[in-house]
N, C-alpha and C positions, 0 to 999 in steps of 0.2 A: 610366610609368603601370603597366605590368605588374609591375614590381618593387614599386611601392607597394601595388598590390592584393594581391600575393602576401604581402607583409609583413603587411598587415592581416588576411589570412585565417589567418595562423599565430600572431599575437600578440594578447594582451589589450590593448585600447586604453587602459585605465586604468593598469595597472602596467607595461606594455611588456614583460612577461615572455611566454613562450610560452603559448598557450591550452591547454585540456585535450586537444583532439584532437592537437595537435602534440607535446605532452609524451609522449603514448602512442605516437605514430608514431616519434619519435626514440628513445624509451625502449625500444621493442621491439627496434630494431636494436642499440642499445648493450648491452642485456641479453643478447641472443643472442651478440654478440661476446665479452662477458665470460665467458659459459659455455663457449664454444669454447676460449678461452685459459685456462680454469680460474682466472680472476681474480675477486676479490670484487666484489660489486655490492650497493648499499644504497639503500633508498627512505626518504625522509623525508616525512611528511605533517604540516603545521602549520596552525594557524589562530589568529585573534585572540581572546583571552579576552574573553568578555562583549561581543562585537561589537554585538549588538542594543542593549545599553545605551549604547554610544557613539553610535549613530544616534539613539536615543530621547532622550538627554539633551543632545547637542550638535548634532544635526541630521545629515542625510545628507552634507552637505559635509565634516563632520569625519570621517565614516566613509570617504568617498572619499579624503581626504587621508591617513588612516591606512594605507589599502591602497596608495596611491601611494608613500608613504614606505617602507613595508615592501618593496614591489617593488624600490625603488632599493637598499635595504640588502641584500636577497637577491642582487641582481645583483653588488654590490660584493664580497660574501663568497664567492659561488659562483664567479664569474668563468668561466673556461674549464674548470673542474674537473668540471662536471656539467651537467645539464639541469634548468632551473627554470621552473615555470609556475604560473599561477593556475588551480586546478581548478574554481573557481566560488565565488561569494559571497566569504567571507573565508578560504577554504581554499587552501593552496599545496602543490604537490608538487615535491620535489627528488630527482633521481636522480643518484647519483655512483658511479663505478667505483672504489670503495674500501670498507673494512670499516666496521662499525658504530661502532667507536671513533673513526675519523676523521670519521664523520658527526656524532657527538656533539660532537667538537671544533669542527666547522664551526658547529653550532648554538650553541655557547657564544660563539663570536665574533659570531654574528648577534644573540644576546640582549644582548651588551655594546654592540652598535651601536645598538640601539633607544633612542630618547630621546623625550621629550614633544614633541608637535606643537602649533602654535598656529593656530587658525582663528577668524577674526572676533574677535580679542582674547581668546579663551578657550584655556586650556592644557589639552590632553587627554593623559592618561597611559594607556598600554595595555601589555599584555604578550602573549606568545604561549605556546601549549602545542604540544608536538611528539611524534610517535611515530616510532620508527626500527625498521626491520627489514632485516637482512642476509640475502641469499639463501643457502640451504643445501640439504641433501638433502630437507628437508620442503617447501621453498618453491621450486618449479621453474618458475613462470611469473611474468611481470610482474604480471598481475592478482592472483595470490596475494600477491606481495610487497607491492604497494600496499595491498591489503586488510589484511594483517597490520600494516603501519605505521599504517593508519587505526584498527585496533582498539587499538593501543598509544596513539594519540592520545586515543581515547575513555577509556581508563583514566587518562591524564594529566589529562583534564578532571575526572573523578570523584575523582581523588586530590588535588584542590586547585588545579589550573591553574598556570600559570607554571612549567612543568617539562617535562623530557624523559623519556619512558618508552621503553625498548627492548623490542621484542617478543622472545619466546623462540623464534621460528620455528614449526615445526609443533607443538611441545609447548605453545605458548601457547594453542592452541585447546582444550586439554584442561582448562582452568580450570573448566569447568562440566560437569554430568553430561550424558551422551548422552540423547537422547529427542526428542520431537516437540512443537512448539507450533504451533497453527494460529491465525493472526491475521487480522483484517479490515482491509482498506485503506480502508474507508468508500467512499462514492460519489465524493466529490471528495477525492482523496488529500491534496492540498495543505492542505485545511482539516480533514479528518476523521481523518487518521492520528494516533493517540494517541502520547504519549511512550512508553508501554509497547510499542506496535506497532513504533515506530522502534528502540527498544532491542533488541527480539527480532531484528529484521532485521540490525542491526549485529553482534550477538554470535554469531549462528548460524554454524556451519561451512558449512552448505549452505542456500541460500535458493531456494525454488521458488515461482513466481507464476502465478496464474490471475486476471488483473486486466485492466482496460481499458488501451488503449495509452498514455494519459497517465500513469496510475499506474505502468505498467511502466517508462516512461522515467524517472520520478522515483525509483523504487526502484533502477534501474540506476545512477543518479547516486550513490546510497549504496553499492550493491553491484554493481560492474560484472560480477561473476561470477554474478549471479542467473540462474536457469534459467526460461525462458518455457514454461509448461505448455500455453499456447494452441496450440503447434505440433502437439499431438495431434489437434486438430480438422481436419476436411477436408470439402469439399462432398460431400453424399450419404452421409456416413459415419454410422452409427448412434451417437447420442450416448452410449448405454449402453456401447458398446465403448470410446469415448473415455474415459469416466469410469473404466472398469476399468484402462485403460492408465495413466491419471494416478495411480490408486491405487498401482499397482505401481511407478511411477517414484518416488513419494514413499517407499513402504515399502522400496524397495531401499536408499535412503540411510539410512533409520532403522535397518534391520537391520544395516547396516555399522557401527553403533555411533557414528554422528555426531550432533551437535546440529543438528537440522533445524528450519527455520522455513518453513512453507507459508503463503503470503499469498493470500487470496481476496478477490474484489470484494465490497464492501459488508460486511454481517455474515456471517461464514463459516458460521454455523449456520442461516441463514434461506433456505429454498428451495434448499438446496445439498446434493447427494448425497455428493460426495467427502469433504468435511471430517469429517462424522460417521463415514463408513466407515473412514477411516484412523485416527482417534482410537480407534475400537472395536478395530480390528485390532492397533494398537500395544499397547493395554492388555491384550488377550487374550494377547499374547506376553510380557507382563511388562515392557514398555518404558514408561517414564513418558510420558504424553501429556496435553495439555490444550488447551483452546480459549479464546482471548481474544476478547471481543465487539468488534464494529465497528458503525458507523452504517449502517443498512440503507436501501434505497429507501423502505420503509414509513415509517421515521422522518422522512425528508425530505418525504415526501408530506404527512404531518400538518402539518408546518411550512409548506410552500409553499401548501397549499390552505386552511390555517386550520381544519382539522378536529380536533375533540376526540373520540377514540373512546369517551371516558367518557360522552358525552351520550346516544348511542343504541346503543352497543355496536358491534362490528364483526365481520363474517365475512370471512375471508381464505383464499383457496385458489387453486390453480393452475387455469387455465381449462379445460384438457382433462379434468382430474380431475372438475371440476364437470359437464362434459358427459357423461362416460362412466358415472359412478356416480349413484345415486339420492340426490343431494344436494338438500336442501330449503333455500330461502332465507327469511330473516326480512326482509321488505321494509321493515320499520320500523327496521332497523339499517343502518349503512353496510356496503356490500359491496365487496370488493377482489378482482379476478380478475387473476392474474399471468400473464405470457407469453401475452397474449391473441392475439398475432400467430400463435402456433402452435396455436391452438384446433383440436382434432380431429385432430392429428397423432399417430397411434398408431405410426408407423414410427420416430419419434425421429430423423429424418434431415432434416427441413425446417427452414430458418432464415429463411423469409419467410412473409408472410401469404398466405392463399388465400381467395378469396371464399366457396367452399362451406363451409369450416369456420366462417367468421364468420357466415354466414347461419344455419347450424345453431345456433350459439351464441345468436343473436338469437331464433330460434324458441323455444328453451327459456326464455330470460329473459322472453318475452312471457307466460309463465304468471303472473308476479308484477308485471309492469310494463306500462304502456301504451306503444304505439309511440313516442309523443312525449315520453316521460319523458327528462329531460336527464341525460346521463352525461358523464364526463370521461375523456379519454385523457391519461395523465400519464407523463412521462419526467423523471427527476431530472437535474440539471445535473452534468456531469463536472468543470467548471472554474469558478473564481470569476467569470470574465468572461462565462460563459454564463448564460442564464435557463432555468428548467425549461420543458418543454412542458406547457401546460395548455390543452387544446382541448376546448371544450364543444360537444356535438352531441346530436341526438335519438337514442334507442336504435335506431330503424329505419335510421339512416344509417351504422351501424358498418361494414357490408361495403364501403362506398365510401371509407372513411378510409385514411390512410397509417399504416404501423406500422414500428417497429423491433422487434428480437427481444425487447427488454426493456420494451416499452410495457405499462403497467398500465391496466386498465379500472376506473374508480372509479364506483360506482353510489350516488348519494346516497339517503338514506331517502325513502320515500314514506309519506304518511299520518301518523298520530300514534300514539304509544304508548298502548295501552289498558291500564288497570289491571286486575288480576285481580279478578273478581267474587267476591262472598261465597260463591257456590255452588262456585266453583273453588278457593277458598282451603283448603289442607289444614288440618284441625282436629286439635288436639293430642289424642292418645289417653290415656285414664286409665291410670295405672300399675297393673300387675298386683298382685294381693294377694300378700303373702308366703306361703310354704307354711304357716306356722303359722296365719296369719289364715284362709287358705282351709280349714284343717282345723277 
């Protein structure tokens, strides 16, 4: 029983190859041994071309059979020469203690071995694309090696598929200009990450992330070398200090002449200090920098609550800013107050709600709304299997509610829109006479 459970913990049940974790575990040891002995070591990353089309047109049974067959053929071709595993989905990783030429020869034998499969009387043809990278002085860790092979696979896909592309090692990363791109992960990375966002993550030399845990895990499946900027946060630490540390961490990589992708939660330019700061700094130093938009919590809010900001207009601001400054509300419009849990926190150290701050917020809102006015506490869903939080309550009950750091207070309009009266309507002014007419 122990042997069976151990085997199951180390292998992929469908293909019977090693799973992702075991490939990395065995690969680290083999890679370290090859470096000690000054022997070549090469990584191969391969996947099935247009695998989604196989599932869509022939069903998931056909997709499973394609993966199962490919696993068998990989086992036959690799044998004891290397470490082979299923990385996830339709992607496979093969590590061999040999040079890139031998890896390409192995792939040629594998491609020759692939043949059509038959599922439920239907014949399915498929091919694979592969990326190859041999360790050298530019590629000194297994993570780098696999990443370079993955980048070569990416180029194979864009080059027409059904082919093998060899990475050029360290110099392969110099194919694009150095600079900074800031992208948004969206709120639910699995649904919201755009193809442009994914492409920037794959192609960058350095990826730095400030996203939620689910998005970070998904990004790390694409880029195991991704850097988690969330580690700069700490309990009781001033967030402004954290932001400046993150600025410097990003700019250190940018100033080193690398192609840097910084990934931020939601839309990187909405209620976010760091993305705008690093883009301005890079541009001021003559370094190309740009920001790609993402789906924000506000965009999710309109969809989940069925609200159209075009009907009444919308005022949107951070809750503490609304409290501290002389901000006036238009109660006939929709009002959004962000980070309501942190209302009144001038120290920028608190990450939880406090009753005093919420009571002060309610006191100010009572200038425009009745205590029983219905408001909504909203939190966007992080995963497709989750539902957003939509809690309706009276304004006076806000201090008793529960909050996350990212809870948004939604205040629906009250009253009706009043048209401008004739007395208030600006009247067109007569045109001034020309100098000649005036004379």
